[in-house]
N, C-alpha and C positions, 0 to 999 in steps of 0.2 A: 271530697278531697280536692283542694285547689291545685292547679298546675304550677310547678315551680317556675320562677321568673328568672331566666338566664340573664347574665350581665348585659347582653345586647339589648334586651327589652328594658332593663333598668335604665340604660343610657338613652334609649329612644323616648321612653315615657318621662324621664327625669330632666332631660335637657330643656332649657328655657332660654329665650332671648334676653341677654343682659345688656343694659344700656348705660349703667352707671358703674364706674370702676374706682378702685382705690389708687393711691399713689405708688403702690409697689410695682417695681419693674417686672417684666416678663423675661424669663431666661431664654437665651438664644437657642439652647437645646430644645426647649419646649416649642419654640417657633419652628424649628426643623422637624419635630415630630408632627406638628400640625400640617406642614407642607407635604410631608411624606404621606400622611393620611389622605390628603387631597389627590396626590398623584396616583394613588392606588384605587381611585374610583373607576368604575367600568366606563369604557368608551367604545363606540361603534368602530369596528375594524381595528380595535386597539390603537386608534390614531393619537390618543393622548394629546388633544389640541390645546389644553390649558397652559397658560403661562402665568407666573406670579410676580408681583412686585411687593416687597416688604418695606413699609415706611415705619420707622420707630419714632418715639418721642424725640423732639429736637430737630427732626428733619424739616426744613422750612417748607417743603412741598406739602407736608401734612397740614400745616396751618392754613395754607392757601386753599386746600381742598375743602375746608369748612364752608367756603363760599359756594360750593357746588351742590350742596344738599341742605334740605330743610332740617336735617339731623346734625347740624353743626355742633351742637352740645355733646353729642355722642362721639364725634370725630375728635373733638377737643380733649375729652377725658380719656380716650383710648390710649393705651401705652403702645399698641401696635395696630397698624392697618395692613391688611393683606388685600392687594388688588388682584382680582381674578379676571383674566383675559382669555380670549380664544385667539390662537395663531391662525390667521385666515388660510394660509397655504396648507395647513394640516387638516383643515375642515373638509368633510366630504358631503355633509347634508346639514343645512342651516338648523332645521328643527331638531334633528338628532343630536347635533353638537351642542345646542342650547340645553338639551336635557342632560347631556353628560356634564356640562358645567354645573348644573344644579346638583348632580350626584357628587361632584367634586366638592362643592361648597358644603353640602350636608355632611360629607365625611369630615371635613375640617371642623365644622361646628360640633360634631360628636367627639372629635379628638380634643377640642378645647374643653368641652365638658368633662371628658375623661381625665384631663390633667388638672381638674379642679379650678380651671379658669372660667371666665365668662366671655361670651361673644354674641354678636348680632350681625345678621346679614343685612347689608345696606344696598338694596337694589334700586331705590329711587334715584340714586346718583347717575344711573345710565341716561337719564333725561338730560344730563349736562355732559354727555360724552365728549363733545368737541372741546369744551373748556378743560375737562380732565386731561385729555391728550396734550393740550397746549401747556398746562401747568407741569405735567410730568415729562414733557419733551419726548413723547412717544410717537411712533409712526402710525397714524390712524389707518393708513392703507394696508397695514400688515396685521393689526390687532383689532379685536372687538371687545369692548368693555362689558363684562357680565355683572360684576358687583365688587364691593369692598366688604371685607369682614373687619369689624372693629372689635378689639379684644383687650383684655386685661384681667386683673383680679377683681372679682365681683364685689361691689360695695354693699350689695344686698341680694337676696335670692330673687329670682324671677318668678312670675306666676302666669298662668294661662288656663284657659278652659277650652274644651272641644265640644262640638256638637255630638249628639248621640249618633252612633253608627247607623241606626235605622233611618235617620234623616238624610244620610248620604248615599244610601243604596238606591240604585235605579230600580231594582227588583230584589225580592227576598231570595235567599239561597238555601 
């Protein structure tokens, strides 16, 4: 008899990175649900160091951000970009706070999937952090760029494979 698959596992195993989007707009209510999912991620000492910036289609800054990543085509087609930053004065441990940003981003990606939308984590853009801060007119001394999430209605389903668990275990259990 197989073990039933709760909805959390369906979401974890069903979510895919989506890089192509339709022209359909994303509802503001959906964006709010996605941000709420992010803010409910675990954080050390409950410091909640994340800060968000939402850029919608038509925002001129979104267009300029295309120049800051090799994934310009994804940024261009996304209906919404969510910038995820850490507020430096709320941080207490660099490594731990980077982990908490990852949990925040994963929560948002799962929320995107749960809403029937598609999204992708754009982490490569952190290599252009100074340019991003300049474009967005944000204070680099106060914030640390963690990623942007590009999202919209999926133009096609995503696909992915995973290594066998036995390849990833350092020792059998």
